[in-house]
N, CA, C, O and the ligand as a Tripos MOL2 file, in Angstrom:
@<TRIPOS>MOLECULE
protein
  277   275    70     0     0
PROTEIN
NO_CHARGES

@<TRIPOS>ATOM
      1 N          -8.9510  -12.3110   -0.3160 N.3       1 MET1
      2 CA         -9.2390  -11.1560   -1.1610 C.3       1 MET1
      3 C          -7.9520  -10.3640   -1.3720 C.2       1 MET1
      4 O          -7.1600  -10.1550   -0.4530 O.2       1 MET1
      5 N          -7.7800   -9.9320   -2.6160 N.am      2 GLN2
      6 CA         -6.5530   -9.2240   -2.9520 C.3       2 GLN2
      7 C          -6.8780   -7.9490   -3.7250 C.2       2 GLN2
      8 O          -7.7600   -7.9370   -4.5850 O.2       2 GLN2
      9 N          -6.1570   -6.8860   -3.4080 N.am      3 LYS3
     10 CA         -6.3530   -5.6430   -4.1450 C.3       3 LYS3
     11 C          -5.0080   -5.0370   -4.4890 C.2       3 LYS3
     12 O          -4.0120   -5.2540   -3.7990 O.2       3 LYS3
     13 N          -5.0000   -4.2600   -5.5870 N.am      4 THR4
     14 CA         -3.7590   -3.6100   -5.9970 C.3       4 THR4
     15 C          -3.9000   -2.0960   -5.8540 C.2       4 THR4
     16 O          -4.8330   -1.4880   -6.3780 O.2       4 THR4
     17 N          -2.9650   -1.5160   -5.1410 N.am      5 ILE5
     18 CA         -2.9690   -0.0700   -4.9170 C.3       5 ILE5
     19 C          -1.9050    0.5490   -5.8040 C.2       5 ILE5
     20 O          -0.7590    0.0990   -5.8230 O.2       5 ILE5
     21 N          -2.2910    1.5840   -6.5370 N.am      6 LYS6
     22 CA         -1.3160    2.2950   -7.3710 C.3       6 LYS6
     23 C          -0.7560    3.4420   -6.5410 C.2       6 LYS6
     24 O          -1.4910    4.2120   -5.9230 O.2       6 LYS6
     25 N           0.5950    3.5300   -6.5490 N.am      7 ILE7
     26 CA          1.2880    4.5170   -5.7230 C.3       7 ILE7
     27 C           2.3570    5.2290   -6.5530 C.2       7 ILE7
     28 O           3.0760    4.6000   -7.3300 O.2       7 ILE7
     29 N           2.4510    6.5320   -6.3800 N.am      8 GLU8
     30 CA          3.5040    7.2690   -7.0740 C.3       8 GLU8
     31 C           4.5320    7.7810   -6.0820 C.2       8 GLU8
     32 O           4.2120    8.1020   -4.9370 O.2       8 GLU8
     33 N           5.7830    7.8500   -6.5450 N.am      9 GLY9
     34 CA          6.8330    8.4630   -5.7460 C.3       9 GLY9
     35 C           7.8560    7.5140   -5.1460 C.2       9 GLY9
     36 O           8.8550    7.9580   -4.5790 O.2       9 GLY9
     37 N           7.6190    6.2020   -5.2640 N.am     10 MET10
     38 CA          8.5880    5.2500   -4.6940 C.3      10 MET10
     39 C           9.7290    5.0390   -5.6800 C.2      10 MET10
     40 O           9.5010    4.9300   -6.8850 O.2      10 MET10
     41 N          10.9700    4.9790   -5.1650 N.am     11 SER11
     42 CA         12.0880    4.7950   -6.0730 C.3      11 SER11
     43 C          13.0470    3.6880   -5.6800 C.2      11 SER11
     44 O          13.8900    3.3040   -6.4900 O.2      11 SER11
     45 N          12.9530    3.1650   -4.4790 N.am     12 CYS12
     46 CA         13.9110    2.1250   -4.0890 C.3      12 CYS12
     47 C          13.3380    1.1940   -3.0250 C.2      12 CYS12
     48 O          12.1740    1.3050   -2.6390 O.2      12 CYS12
     49 N          14.1690    0.2900   -2.5690 N.am     13 ARG13
     50 CA         13.7760   -0.7050   -1.5780 C.3      13 ARG13
     51 C          13.3020   -0.0610   -0.2700 C.2      13 ARG13
     52 O          12.4020   -0.5740    0.3950 O.2      13 ARG13
     53 N          13.9180    1.0640    0.0870 N.am     14 HIS14
     54 CA         13.5210    1.7460    1.3230 C.3      14 HIS14
     55 C          12.0920    2.2730    1.2230 C.2      14 HIS14
     56 O          11.3150    2.2010    2.1760 O.2      14 HIS14
     57 N          11.7700    2.7980    0.0560 N.am     15 CYS15
     58 CA         10.4120    3.2920   -0.1740 C.3      15 CYS15
     59 C           9.4410    2.1260   -0.0270 C.2      15 CYS15
     60 O           8.4150    2.2440    0.6420 O.2      15 CYS15
     61 N           9.7660    1.0120   -0.6500 N.am     16 GLU16
     62 CA          8.9080   -0.1760   -0.5900 C.3      16 GLU16
     63 C           8.6700   -0.5720    0.8630 C.2      16 GLU16
     64 O           7.5450   -0.8800    1.2560 O.2      16 GLU16
     65 N           9.7300   -0.5610    1.6480 N.am     17 ASN17
     66 CA          9.6170   -0.9670    3.0490 C.3      17 ASN17
     67 C           8.7580   -0.0210    3.8730 C.2      17 ASN17
     68 O           8.0080   -0.4550    4.7470 O.2      17 ASN17
     69 N           8.8700    1.2890    3.5900 N.am     18 HIS18
     70 CA          8.0450    2.2690    4.3130 C.3      18 HIS18
     71 C           6.5760    1.9910    4.0450 C.2      18 HIS18
     72 O           5.7580    1.9480    4.9630 O.2      18 HIS18
     73 N           6.2560    1.8020    2.7650 N.am     19 VAL19
     74 CA          4.8690    1.5820    2.3680 C.3      19 VAL19
     75 C           4.3570    0.2550    2.9250 C.2      19 VAL19
     76 O           3.2400    0.1750    3.4370 O.2      19 VAL19
     77 N           5.1780   -0.7750    2.8210 N.am     20 LYS20
     78 CA          4.7980   -2.1010    3.3270 C.3      20 LYS20
     79 C           4.4500   -2.0290    4.8190 C.2      20 LYS20
     80 O           3.4330   -2.5700    5.2540 O.2      20 LYS20
     81 N           5.2900   -1.3680    5.5820 N.am     21 LYS21
     82 CA          5.1060   -1.2590    7.0210 C.3      21 LYS21
     83 C           3.7930   -0.5450    7.3590 C.2      21 LYS21
     84 O           3.0410   -0.9930    8.2250 O.2      21 LYS21
     85 N           3.5310    0.5500    6.6800 N.am     22 GLU22
     86 CA          2.2920    1.3040    6.9390 C.3      22 GLU22
     87 C           1.0530    0.5210    6.5240 C.2      22 GLU22
     88 O           0.0530    0.5020    7.2410 O.2      22 GLU22
     89 N           1.1250   -0.1210    5.3670 N.am     23 LEU23
     90 CA         -0.0480   -0.8800    4.9010 C.3      23 LEU23
     91 C          -0.3310   -2.0690    5.8030 C.2      23 LEU23
     92 O          -1.4880   -2.3760    6.0870 O.2      23 LEU23
     93 N           0.7250   -2.7400    6.2530 N.am     24 GLU24
     94 CA          0.5230   -3.9210    7.0940 C.3      24 GLU24
     95 C           0.0420   -3.5510    8.4920 C.2      24 GLU24
     96 O          -0.3600   -4.4240    9.2620 O.2      24 GLU24
     97 N           0.0800   -2.2480    8.8290 N.am     25 ALA25
     98 CA         -0.4190   -1.7920   10.1220 C.3      25 ALA25
     99 C          -1.9290   -1.5100   10.0530 C.2      25 ALA25
    100 O          -2.5730   -1.2760   11.0750 O.2      25 ALA25
    101 N          -2.4780   -1.5380    8.8290 N.am     26 VAL26
    102 CA         -3.9100   -1.2710    8.6580 C.3      26 VAL26
    103 C          -4.7180   -2.5130    9.0220 C.2      26 VAL26
    104 O          -4.3960   -3.6230    8.5980 O.2      26 VAL26
    105 N          -5.7740   -2.3120    9.8170 N.am     27 CYS27
    106 CA         -6.6380   -3.4190   10.2220 C.3      27 CYS27
    107 C          -7.2690   -4.0760    8.9920 C.2      27 CYS27
    108 O          -7.9100   -3.4060    8.1820 O.2      27 CYS27
    109 N          -7.0850   -5.3750    8.8600 N.am     28 GLY28
    110 CA         -7.6590   -6.1050    7.7340 C.3      28 GLY28
    111 C          -6.6200   -6.5120    6.6980 C.2      28 GLY28
    112 O          -6.8600   -7.4000    5.8790 O.2      28 GLY28
    113 N          -5.4460   -5.8440    6.7410 N.am     29 VAL29
    114 CA         -4.3780   -6.1800    5.7890 C.3      29 VAL29
    115 C          -3.5030   -7.2720    6.3910 C.2      29 VAL29
    116 O          -2.8870   -7.0700    7.4370 O.2      29 VAL29
    117 N          -3.4480   -8.4260    5.7320 N.am     30 THR30
    118 CA         -2.6270   -9.5080    6.2600 C.3      30 THR30
    119 C          -1.2120   -9.4620    5.6930 C.2      30 THR30
    120 O          -0.2590   -9.8720    6.3560 O.2      30 THR30
    121 N          -1.0730   -8.9560    4.4500 N.am     31 SER31
    122 CA          0.2650   -8.7600    3.9040 C.3      31 SER31
    123 C           0.2230   -7.7690    2.7530 C.2      31 SER31
    124 O          -0.7990   -7.5990    2.0880 O.2      31 SER31
    125 N           1.3710   -7.1140    2.5330 N.am     32 ALA32
    126 CA          1.4790   -6.1550    1.4400 C.3      32 ALA32
    127 C           2.7590   -6.4450    0.6670 C.2      32 ALA32
    128 O           3.8470   -6.5210    1.2370 O.2      32 ALA32
    129 N           2.6020   -6.6040   -0.6490 N.am     33 ASN33
    130 CA          3.7380   -6.8740   -1.5180 C.3      33 ASN33
    131 C           3.9440   -5.6180   -2.3710 C.2      33 ASN33
    132 O           3.1740   -5.3430   -3.2910 O.2      33 ASN33
    133 N           4.9960   -4.8650   -2.0440 N.am     34 VAL34
    134 CA          5.1850   -3.5480   -2.6580 C.3      34 VAL34
    135 C           6.2950   -3.5350   -3.7020 C.2      34 VAL34
    136 O           7.3830   -4.0650   -3.4750 O.2      34 VAL34
    137 N           6.0070   -2.9190   -4.8560 N.am     35 SER35
    138 CA          7.0070   -2.8110   -5.9150 C.3      35 SER35
    139 C           7.2060   -1.3490   -6.3140 C.2      35 SER35
    140 O           6.2850   -0.7030   -6.8140 O.2      35 SER35
    141 N           8.4110   -0.8370   -6.0890 N.am     36 ALA36
    142 CA          8.7260    0.5430   -6.4790 C.3      36 ALA36
    143 C           8.7790    0.6350   -8.0050 C.2      36 ALA36
    144 O           8.3720    1.6440   -8.5810 O.2      36 ALA36
    145 N           9.2760   -0.4100   -8.6550 N.am     37 ASP37
    146 CA          9.3720   -0.4410  -10.1210 C.3      37 ASP37
    147 C           8.0000   -0.2940  -10.7750 C.2      37 ASP37
    148 O           7.8140    0.5070  -11.6920 O.2      37 ASP37
    149 N           7.0610   -1.0720  -10.2930 N.am     38 LYS38
    150 CA          5.7120   -1.0550  -10.8660 C.3      38 LYS38
    151 C           4.8500    0.0700  -10.2970 C.2      38 LYS38
    152 O           3.8510    0.4570  -10.9030 O.2      38 LYS38
    153 N           5.2400    0.5960   -9.1260 N.am     39 GLY39
    154 CA          4.4200    1.6140   -8.4810 C.3      39 GLY39
    155 C           3.1410    1.0150   -7.9410 C.2      39 GLY39
    156 O           2.0730    1.6230   -8.0130 O.2      39 GLY39
    157 N           3.2630   -0.1930   -7.3940 N.am     40 THR40
    158 CA          2.0850   -0.8770   -6.8680 C.3      40 THR40
    159 C           2.3310   -1.5080   -5.5000 C.2      40 THR40
    160 O           3.4630   -1.7620   -5.0900 O.2      40 THR40
    161 N           1.2210   -1.7450   -4.8200 N.am     41 ALA41
    162 CA          1.2450   -2.5300   -3.5880 C.3      41 ALA41
    163 C           0.0910   -3.5070   -3.7270 C.2      41 ALA41
    164 O          -1.0650   -3.1040   -3.8570 O.2      41 ALA41
    165 N           0.4070   -4.7770   -3.7000 N.am     42 VAL42
    166 CA         -0.6360   -5.8050   -3.7500 C.3      42 VAL42
    167 C          -0.9020   -6.2200   -2.3110 C.2      42 VAL42
    168 O          -0.0350   -6.7760   -1.6370 O.2      42 VAL42
    169 N          -2.1210   -5.9380   -1.8530 N.am     43 VAL43
    170 CA         -2.4480   -6.2500   -0.4630 C.3      43 VAL43
    171 C          -3.3910   -7.4450   -0.3780 C.2      43 VAL43
    172 O          -4.3430   -7.5800   -1.1460 O.2      43 VAL43
    173 N          -3.0860   -8.2950    0.5780 N.am     44 GLU44
    174 CA         -3.9220   -9.4550    0.8840 C.3      44 GLU44
    175 C          -4.7920   -9.0320    2.0600 C.2      44 GLU44
    176 O          -4.2850   -8.5680    3.0810 O.2      44 GLU44
    177 N          -6.1200   -9.1950    1.9100 N.am     45 LEU45
    178 CA         -7.0350   -8.7100    2.9410 C.3      45 LEU45
    179 C          -7.8170   -9.8100    3.6420 C.2      45 LEU45
    180 O          -8.2680  -10.7730    3.0210 O.2      45 LEU45
    181 N          -7.9670   -9.6410    4.9580 N.am     46 ALA46
    182 CA         -8.7570  -10.5800    5.7530 C.3      46 ALA46
    183 C         -10.2250  -10.1850    5.6890 C.2      46 ALA46
    184 O         -11.1110  -11.0270    5.8380 O.2      46 ALA46
    185 N         -10.4790   -8.8850    5.4650 N.am     47 HIS47
    186 CA        -11.8450   -8.3920    5.3080 C.3      47 HIS47
    187 C         -11.7990   -7.0910    4.5300 C.2      47 HIS47
    188 O         -10.7270   -6.5450    4.2730 O.2      47 HIS47
    189 N         -12.9640   -6.6020    4.1620 N.am     48 GLU48
    190 CA        -13.0530   -5.3690    3.3780 C.3      48 GLU48
    191 C         -12.3870   -4.2080    4.1310 C.2      48 GLU48
    192 O         -12.5790   -4.0430    5.3360 O.2      48 GLU48
    193 N         -11.6030   -3.4110    3.4010 N.am     49 VAL49
    194 CA        -10.9310   -2.2560    4.0000 C.3      49 VAL49
    195 C         -11.3010   -1.0190    3.1780 C.2      49 VAL49
    196 O         -11.2200   -1.0290    1.9500 O.2      49 VAL49
    197 N         -11.7060    0.0360    3.8690 N.am     50 ASP50
    198 CA        -12.0830    1.2780    3.1900 C.3      50 ASP50
    199 C         -10.8660    1.8680    2.4890 C.2      50 ASP50
    200 O          -9.7720    1.9340    3.0500 O.2      50 ASP50
    201 N         -11.0850    2.2960    1.2460 N.am     51 GLU51
    202 CA        -10.0330    2.8940    0.4300 C.3      51 GLU51
    203 C          -9.3090    4.0410    1.1480 C.2      51 GLU51
    204 O          -8.1140    4.2600    0.9500 O.2      51 GLU51
    205 N         -10.0490    4.7540    1.9740 N.am     52 VAL52
    206 CA         -9.5050    5.8830    2.7350 C.3      52 VAL52
    207 C          -8.3430    5.4340    3.6400 C.2      52 VAL52
    208 O          -7.3950    6.1840    3.8740 O.2      52 VAL52
    209 N          -8.4410    4.2030    4.1360 N.am     53 LYS53
    210 CA         -7.4000    3.6720    5.0200 C.3      53 LYS53
    211 C          -6.1070    3.4340    4.2380 C.2      53 LYS53
    212 O          -5.0110    3.6780    4.7430 O.2      53 LYS53
    213 N          -6.2520    2.9550    2.9960 N.am     54 PHE54
    214 CA         -5.0730    2.7290    2.1560 C.3      54 PHE54
    215 C          -4.4130    4.0650    1.8250 C.2      54 PHE54
    216 O          -3.1910    4.2090    1.8630 O.2      54 PHE54
    217 N          -5.2580    5.0280    1.5010 N.am     55 LYS55
    218 CA         -4.7590    6.3590    1.1420 C.3      55 LYS55
    219 C          -3.9760    6.9560    2.3200 C.2      55 LYS55
    220 O          -2.8840    7.4960    2.1410 O.2      55 LYS55
    221 N          -4.5440    6.8500    3.5120 N.am     56 ALA56
    222 CA         -3.9040    7.3960    4.7060 C.3      56 ALA56
    223 C          -2.5520    6.7120    4.9630 C.2      56 ALA56
    224 O          -1.5750    7.3700    5.3220 O.2      56 ALA56
    225 N          -2.5090    5.3930    4.7760 N.am     57 ALA57
    226 CA         -1.2800    4.6370    5.0250 C.3      57 ALA57
    227 C          -0.1830    5.0220    4.0320 C.2      57 ALA57
    228 O           0.9750    5.2040    4.4070 O.2      57 ALA57
    229 N          -0.5620    5.1420    2.7750 N.am     58 VAL58
    230 CA          0.4080    5.4970    1.7310 C.3      58 VAL58
    231 C           0.9510    6.9100    1.9750 C.2      58 VAL58
    232 O           2.1480    7.1620    1.8340 O.2      58 VAL58
    233 N           0.0540    7.8170    2.3400 N.am     59 GLU59
    234 CA          0.4750    9.1970    2.5910 C.3      59 GLU59
    235 C           1.3090    9.3050    3.8620 C.2      59 GLU59
    236 O           2.2350   10.1120    3.9470 O.2      59 GLU59
    237 N           0.9670    8.4840    4.8420 N.am     60 GLU60
    238 CA          1.7350    8.4590    6.0940 C.3      60 GLU60
    239 C           3.1800    8.0320    5.8000 C.2      60 GLU60
    240 O           4.1230    8.5230    6.4220 O.2      60 GLU60
    241 N           3.3350    7.1180    4.8490 N.am     61 ALA61
    242 CA          4.6760    6.6530    4.4660 C.3      61 ALA61
    243 C           5.4090    7.7170    3.6500 C.2      61 ALA61
    244 O           6.6300    7.6570    3.5000 O.2      61 ALA61
    245 N           4.6750    8.6760    3.1310 N.am     62 GLY62
    246 CA          5.3020    9.7800    2.3940 C.3      62 GLY62
    247 C           5.1900    9.7170    0.8780 C.2      62 GLY62
    248 O           5.9490   10.3650    0.1570 O.2      62 GLY62
    249 N           4.2120    8.9090    0.3970 N.am     63 TYR63
    250 CA          4.0700    8.7530   -1.0510 C.3      63 TYR63
    251 C           2.6600    9.1370   -1.5010 C.2      63 TYR63
    252 O           1.7860    9.4410   -0.6900 O.2      63 TYR63
    253 N           2.4720    9.1110   -2.8130 N.am     64 GLU64
    254 CA          1.1910    9.5540   -3.3480 C.3      64 GLU64
    255 C           0.2750    8.3960   -3.7240 C.2      64 GLU64
    256 O           0.6190    7.5470   -4.5460 O.2      64 GLU64
    257 N          -0.8980    8.3860   -3.1010 N.am     65 PHE65
    258 CA         -1.8950    7.3730   -3.3860 C.3      65 PHE65
    259 C          -2.5850    7.7420   -4.7010 C.2      65 PHE65
    260 O          -3.0070    8.8850   -4.8760 O.2      65 PHE65
    261 N          -2.7030    6.7870   -5.6240 N.am     66 VAL66
    262 CA         -3.3730    7.0650   -6.8930 C.3      66 VAL66
    263 C          -4.7580    6.4250   -6.9310 C.2      66 VAL66
    264 O          -5.7640    7.1190   -7.0820 O.2      66 VAL66
    265 N          -4.8070    5.1080   -6.7950 N.am     67 GLU67
    266 CA         -6.1060    4.4130   -6.8240 C.3      67 GLU67
    267 C          -5.9680    2.9880   -6.3200 C.2      67 GLU67
    268 O          -4.8670    2.4730   -6.1280 O.2      67 GLU67
    269 N          -7.1220    2.3680   -6.1110 N.am     68 VAL68
    270 CA         -7.1580    0.9520   -5.7190 C.3      68 VAL68
    271 C          -7.9300    0.2200   -6.7920 C.2      68 VAL68
    272 O          -8.9740    0.6850   -7.2490 O.2      68 VAL68
    273 N          -7.4030   -0.9450   -7.1970 N.am     69 LYS69
    274 CA         -8.1060   -1.7550   -8.1960 C.3      69 LYS69
    275 C          -8.4520   -3.1020   -7.5920 C.2      69 LYS69
    276 O          -9.0490   -3.9440   -8.2630 O.2      69 LYS69
    277 CU         13.4190    4.8670   -1.6030 Cu       70 CU70
@<TRIPOS>BOND
     1     1     2 1
     2     2     3 1
     3     3     4 2
     4     3     5 am
     5     5     6 1
     6     6     7 1
     7     7     8 2
     8     7     9 am
     9     9    10 1
    10    10    11 1
    11    11    12 2
    12    11    13 am
    13    13    14 1
    14    14    15 1
    15    15    16 2
    16    15    17 am
    17    17    18 1
    18    18    19 1
    19    19    20 2
    20    19    21 am
    21    21    22 1
    22    22    23 1
    23    23    24 2
    24    23    25 am
    25    25    26 1
    26    26    27 1
    27    27    28 2
    28    27    29 am
    29    29    30 1
    30    30    31 1
    31    31    32 2
    32    31    33 am
    33    33    34 1
    34    34    35 1
    35    35    36 2
    36    35    37 am
    37    37    38 1
    38    38    39 1
    39    39    40 2
    40    39    41 am
    41    41    42 1
    42    42    43 1
    43    43    44 2
    44    43    45 am
    45    45    46 1
    46    46    47 1
    47    47    48 2
    48    47    49 am
    49    49    50 1
    50    50    51 1
    51    51    52 2
    52    51    53 am
    53    53    54 1
    54    54    55 1
    55    55    56 2
    56    55    57 am
    57    57    58 1
    58    58    59 1
    59    59    60 2
    60    59    61 am
    61    61    62 1
    62    62    63 1
    63    63    64 2
    64    63    65 am
    65    65    66 1
    66    66    67 1
    67    67    68 2
    68    67    69 am
    69    69    70 1
    70    70    71 1
    71    71    72 2
    72    71    73 am
    73    73    74 1
    74    74    75 1
    75    75    76 2
    76    75    77 am
    77    77    78 1
    78    78    79 1
    79    79    80 2
    80    79    81 am
    81    81    82 1
    82    82    83 1
    83    83    84 2
    84    83    85 am
    85    85    86 1
    86    86    87 1
    87    87    88 2
    88    87    89 am
    89    89    90 1
    90    90    91 1
    91    91    92 2
    92    91    93 am
    93    93    94 1
    94    94    95 1
    95    95    96 2
    96    95    97 am
    97    97    98 1
    98    98    99 1
    99    99   100 2
   100    99   101 am
   101   101   102 1
   102   102   103 1
   103   103   104 2
   104   103   105 am
   105   105   106 1
   106   106   107 1
   107   107   108 2
   108   107   109 am
   109   109   110 1
   110   110   111 1
   111   111   112 2
   112   111   113 am
   113   113   114 1
   114   114   115 1
   115   115   116 2
   116   115   117 am
   117   117   118 1
   118   118   119 1
   119   119   120 2
   120   119   121 am
   121   121   122 1
   122   122   123 1
   123   123   124 2
   124   123   125 am
   125   125   126 1
   126   126   127 1
   127   127   128 2
   128   127   129 am
   129   129   130 1
   130   130   131 1
   131   131   132 2
   132   131   133 am
   133   133   134 1
   134   134   135 1
   135   135   136 2
   136   135   137 am
   137   137   138 1
   138   138   139 1
   139   139   140 2
   140   139   141 am
   141   141   142 1
   142   142   143 1
   143   143   144 2
   144   143   145 am
   145   145   146 1
   146   146   147 1
   147   147   148 2
   148   147   149 am
   149   149   150 1
   150   150   151 1
   151   151   152 2
   152   151   153 am
   153   153   154 1
   154   154   155 1
   155   155   156 2
   156   155   157 am
   157   157   158 1
   158   158   159 1
   159   159   160 2
   160   159   161 am
   161   161   162 1
   162   162   163 1
   163   163   164 2
   164   163   165 am
   165   165   166 1
   166   166   167 1
   167   167   168 2
   168   167   169 am
   169   169   170 1
   170   170   171 1
   171   171   172 2
   172   171   173 am
   173   173   174 1
   174   174   175 1
   175   175   176 2
   176   175   177 am
   177   177   178 1
   178   178   179 1
   179   179   180 2
   180   179   181 am
   181   181   182 1
   182   182   183 1
   183   183   184 2
   184   183   185 am
   185   185   186 1
   186   186   187 1
   187   187   188 2
   188   187   189 am
   189   189   190 1
   190   190   191 1
   191   191   192 2
   192   191   193 am
   193   193   194 1
   194   194   195 1
   195   195   196 2
   196   195   197 am
   197   197   198 1
   198   198   199 1
   199   199   200 2
   200   199   201 am
   201   201   202 1
   202   202   203 1
   203   203   204 2
   204   203   205 am
   205   205   206 1
   206   206   207 1
   207   207   208 2
   208   207   209 am
   209   209   210 1
   210   210   211 1
   211   211   212 2
   212   211   213 am
   213   213   214 1
   214   214   215 1
   215   215   216 2
   216   215   217 am
   217   217   218 1
   218   218   219 1
   219   219   220 2
   220   219   221 am
   221   221   222 1
   222   222   223 1
   223   223   224 2
   224   223   225 am
   225   225   226 1
   226   226   227 1
   227   227   228 2
   228   227   229 am
   229   229   230 1
   230   230   231 1
   231   231   232 2
   232   231   233 am
   233   233   234 1
   234   234   235 1
   235   235   236 2
   236   235   237 am
   237   237   238 1
   238   238   239 1
   239   239   240 2
   240   239   241 am
   241   241   242 1
   242   242   243 1
   243   243   244 2
   244   243   245 am
   245   245   246 1
   246   246   247 1
   247   247   248 2
   248   247   249 am
   249   249   250 1
   250   250   251 1
   251   251   252 2
   252   251   253 am
   253   253   254 1
   254   254   255 1
   255   255   256 2
   256   255   257 am
   257   257   258 1
   258   258   259 1
   259   259   260 2
   260   259   261 am
   261   261   262 1
   262   262   263 1
   263   263   264 2
   264   263   265 am
   265   265   266 1
   266   266   267 1
   267   267   268 2
   268   267   269 am
   269   269   270 1
   270   270   271 1
   271   271   272 2
   272   271   273 am
   273   273   274 1
   274   274   275 1
   275   275   276 2
@<TRIPOS>SUBSTRUCTURE
     1 MET1         2 RESIDUE 1 A MET
     2 GLN2         6 RESIDUE 1 A GLN
     3 LYS3        10 RESIDUE 1 A LYS
     4 THR4        14 RESIDUE 1 A THR
     5 ILE5        18 RESIDUE 1 A ILE
     6 LYS6        22 RESIDUE 1 A LYS
     7 ILE7        26 RESIDUE 1 A ILE
     8 GLU8        30 RESIDUE 1 A GLU
     9 GLY9        34 RESIDUE 1 A GLY
    10 MET10       38 RESIDUE 1 A MET
    11 SER11       42 RESIDUE 1 A SER
    12 CYS12       46 RESIDUE 1 A CYS
    13 ARG13       50 RESIDUE 1 A ARG
    14 HIS14       54 RESIDUE 1 A HIS
    15 CYS15       58 RESIDUE 1 A CYS
    16 GLU16       62 RESIDUE 1 A GLU
    17 ASN17       66 RESIDUE 1 A ASN
    18 HIS18       70 RESIDUE 1 A HIS
    19 VAL19       74 RESIDUE 1 A VAL
    20 LYS20       78 RESIDUE 1 A LYS
    21 LYS21       82 RESIDUE 1 A LYS
    22 GLU22       86 RESIDUE 1 A GLU
    23 LEU23       90 RESIDUE 1 A LEU
    24 GLU24       94 RESIDUE 1 A GLU
    25 ALA25       98 RESIDUE 1 A ALA
    26 VAL26      102 RESIDUE 1 A VAL
    27 CYS27      106 RESIDUE 1 A CYS
    28 GLY28      110 RESIDUE 1 A GLY
    29 VAL29      114 RESIDUE 1 A VAL
    30 THR30      118 RESIDUE 1 A THR
    31 SER31      122 RESIDUE 1 A SER
    32 ALA32      126 RESIDUE 1 A ALA
    33 ASN33      130 RESIDUE 1 A ASN
    34 VAL34      134 RESIDUE 1 A VAL
    35 SER35      138 RESIDUE 1 A SER
    36 ALA36      142 RESIDUE 1 A ALA
    37 ASP37      146 RESIDUE 1 A ASP
    38 LYS38      150 RESIDUE 1 A LYS
    39 GLY39      154 RESIDUE 1 A GLY
    40 THR40      158 RESIDUE 1 A THR
    41 ALA41      162 RESIDUE 1 A ALA
    42 VAL42      166 RESIDUE 1 A VAL
    43 VAL43      170 RESIDUE 1 A VAL
    44 GLU44      174 RESIDUE 1 A GLU
    45 LEU45      178 RESIDUE 1 A LEU
    46 ALA46      182 RESIDUE 1 A ALA
    47 HIS47      186 RESIDUE 1 A HIS
    48 GLU48      190 RESIDUE 1 A GLU
    49 VAL49      194 RESIDUE 1 A VAL
    50 ASP50      198 RESIDUE 1 A ASP
    51 GLU51      202 RESIDUE 1 A GLU
    52 VAL52      206 RESIDUE 1 A VAL
    53 LYS53      210 RESIDUE 1 A LYS
    54 PHE54      214 RESIDUE 1 A PHE
    55 LYS55      218 RESIDUE 1 A LYS
    56 ALA56      222 RESIDUE 1 A ALA
    57 ALA57      226 RESIDUE 1 A ALA
    58 VAL58      230 RESIDUE 1 A VAL
    59 GLU59      234 RESIDUE 1 A GLU
    60 GLU60      238 RESIDUE 1 A GLU
    61 ALA61      242 RESIDUE 1 A ALA
    62 GLY62      246 RESIDUE 1 A GLY
    63 TYR63      250 RESIDUE 1 A TYR
    64 GLU64      254 RESIDUE 1 A GLU
    65 PHE65      258 RESIDUE 1 A PHE
    66 VAL66      262 RESIDUE 1 A VAL
    67 GLU67      266 RESIDUE 1 A GLU
    68 VAL68      270 RESIDUE 1 A VAL
    69 LYS69      274 RESIDUE 1 A LYS
    70 CU70       277 GROUP 0 **** ****
């Protein structure tokens, strides 16, 4: 299962890495592919993850969570 998270505020590779690290620490996330250019994080999931967890991870990294598709 794959989902795309829209994120605002990332501008470089360091931002991508912060977000990737936080998202991959969430239970159920097997990998996160983050793009500062697109403002997205494509997450691969082992099981359903509550949107609230994604929001918390993105905010913990210091960026703005927009939505999950
Ligand atoms: Cu940055």
